[in-house]
N, C-alpha and C positions, 0 to 999 in steps of 0.2 A: 130565488130563481127569476131570471129575466128571459122573456120570450121576444125574439127578434123576427119580424116578418120582413120579406124582401132580403133575406140573408145572402142571396147570391148576386145582388146588384152592386152598383158603385158604392153605395153607402153601407149596405150590410156587410160587404166583404171587409170593410175597414172597421165597422162597429163590433162585429163578433170577436175579433182578436183583442180589441181594446178592453172589452168586458172580461174576457177570460184571463188576460194578463193582470187585471185588477182583482182576480180571485173570485169572480162571480160564476155561478152556475148558469149556463146559457143553453137555451133551446133555439136552434136555428131552423126557421120555417121556410119551406119552399114547396112549390107544386110538383117538383121533380124528385127523382131519387137523390140520395145523399150526394151533394156535389163534391168534387175534388177540392182539396185545399182547406177544409174546415180544420181548425186547431184540434189537437188531441183533447179528449174530454168533453167536447161539445156534442150534445145530443141533437140529432137531426129529426125533425118531424115533417112528414109529408102532409100538408094541409093547405087550405085556401083561405086567405084572409077575407075573401069575399063570401065565405060560407061560415056562419056562426056555428053550425052543427059540426063542421070539421074542426073548428078551432077549440071547442069546449074541452075535449080531453087534453089538448096541448096546453091550455091555460090553467088547468087544475094545479093548484099549489104555487102559481107564479106570484111574485111580488110586484113585478113591473113588466110593461108591455110596450114594445115599439111598433107602431102601426105605420106601414108604408103601403100605399096602393100602387099597383103597377099595371101598365097596359090598359086593357079594356075596363078594369075596375075603376079607373078614373072617370068613366063615362056612365056606367050603369051597374046595377046589382041590388042586393037586398038592402033593407033599411040599415043604416049604420047603428041604429039603436040595438039591433039584434046582437051585433058584435060586442058593443059596450055592455049590454046586459049580461052577456056570457062572461065577460072579463070581471064584472063586479061580482057575479055569483061565484066565480072561482076564487075570489079573495084578492084580486089584483088591487094594489094600493096606488100605483102610478101608471099613467098612460102618457106616452110621448108620441105625438102625431106629426108626421112629415107632411106639411102643407106646401104652400107656395106664396111667394111675395105678391103674386098677382091678386090674391085675395085681399091684400091691403091696398094696392095701387089701382086695381081695376075690379072693384067688388061686384060688378054686374057681368063679368066675362062668362059667357055661356060655357066655355071649355072647362071652367073650374067650378061649376055648380056642384059637382059631386064632392069635391074637397070641402066646399063651404058647408055641405050637409054634415060631413064628418067633423068639421070644426064645431058646429053647433051641438053635435051629439056628445063629443068629449067634454064640452063645457057643461052640459046638462047632466052628465053621468056622475056616479058617486065617487070614483077614484080621483085623486089629485091628477091634474093634467098639465102638460106643457105643449105648446104648439110651436113648431119650427117652420118659418117661412123663408126659405132660401130664394135667392135670385137665380140667374142662369148658372149652369154648371160648367166648370172648366173642362170636364170630361166630354162635353158636347163636341170638343175638337176631335174626338175619335172618328167623327163623321168624315174627317179629312184624311184619315190615316192611309187609306188605299191610294188616293191620288197623290199623296206625298211620297209614298213608297214607290209608286210606278212611274210618276211623272214629275216628282218634285214640284208639285203645284197645289195650292190651296184655292178652292173655288167657293165663294161665299158672297151674299148680298151685303150692301151697306158697309163697304169697306172701312169707312172712316168713323162709324158710329161706335162709341166706346161704352161698354157696360162693365160693372165690377163683378166679373164671373167668380164663382167660389169653388174651391177645391172640395170635392165630396168627402175627403178625409177630415176636413175641418167640420163639416156638418156632422160626421160621425162622432167627433170628439165632443161637440156640444150635446149631441144626443146621449152619449155615455154619461156626461155630467148630470143631465136632467134625469136620467134613469137611476143614478146611484146616489146623488147628493140631495140634501135638503136645500131649500131656498129657491126652487124653480117652480113650485106649484102655482098655477094660475097665470103663468107668464107666457107671453107670445114673443118669440125672438125673431127679428128680421136679420137674415144672415147674408152677408155679401163678402166678396173678396176685398183686398186692401186698396185697389185702385181701378178706375175704369180702364179697359183695354179694348182696342178695336180689333176686328178681324185681321186687318192688314198688319197691325202690330203683333198679333198672335202668330201670324205667318212668319214674321221676322224673328220672333223668339224661337220658333221651331227651327228656322234656318240656322240661327246661331248655335243651337244645341246640337244640330247635326254636323255643323261645320261645312255645310254645302248650301248653295243658292236654292231657295224655295220661292217660286214665283207666286204672286197673288193675282187671281183673276176675279174681277167683280161680276157677280151674276145680277141680272135684272130681277126685279121683284117677281115677274112672271115666270122666269126660269127657276127661281128659288121655290116658288109655289108648286111648280110641276115636280120638282125633285122631292119636296116634302110630302107630296101626295102619295108617294110610294110607301111611306111608313107611318104617316100621321093621319088621324081622322080630319075630314074637311073642316069641321067646326073649330078645330084648334089651329089651323094653319094661318088664317087671317090675323088672329090675335097675336100669334107668335111673330109674324112678320111685322106687325105694328110695333111690338116691343123692340125688335131688332133694328127697325128702321126709323121709328119716331117714338123713342122712349119718353116717358114722362120724367120730369125732373127727379121725382122720388126714386125712379128706377135706375138713375145714374149716381145716386148718393151712396156714400159709404156709411153703412150702419155701424154703430159702436157696440152692438149687442154681443158679437162673437168675442171681442176683446174683453168685454166685461165678464163673460163667463169663463173664458180660458186664460185670461190674464196674459195674453200675448196677441200680437197682430195676426190677421189672417195670412195664410200662405199665398205668395204671388203665383201667377200663371206659370212663370218659368220653373218654379219648383215642381208643379204638377207635371210639366213636360219632362223634366229631368227624370222623374220616377217612372214615366210611361214611355220613354224614348224608344224602346224596342218596337213598339207598335208602328212607329213612323220610319224605321230604318229601311 
């Protein structure tokens, strides 16, 4: 049995079907009632990955555990050791943690201190572990969906700065491999897309997929900061803008890890857009 937290998010929605199609028994965990769209046969558990007490009955009998922190859990909560102790007591043999590339490239970043605590905890715990450190997500382009639908416009800062954004479906496939297969214990995988792509180029890809002109409007750093403040904690905004505007060389490199695990290249941004085009129509 495999327990998947964050089952309703960009990665979980892809990971749960992958596991079930492979014949695995899956428990999909979320803090809400059973979400629509879960595959037949998947058990849903309403629990909070930030509360070891709520996770203990969910983990009972599990062989593997996918850990994804969402929202406020990236900033605060009980000791990660409590969750990992609960997993070990339940008999979990494998833990796969979704972390972030920032913990490699900017190891002192205040915004990711919580994830670093979880990385340390899984490394110290009894079960085998794999840590996934993806870069920026292609799905961040959903932030442009409304302006593309209503104004055929993409608004973003740092229009010419290219980063190798990754399709969340690719992260899910690597997670599925690490949860099911031998050979990933103790590994940390840096996950990127197949090529750096700038916001302006992403807008052009959206335009091509729609078959209509989509304008690109470059925001100032100040305007981008004000926009992000609507949905991001202040301590995360500056670091995010630094990565988007002044990335380190390592943040623009293409990692070989995804291809080494999946034996194929990462999906390009255009493939993510093609699958999610209705959101932009």
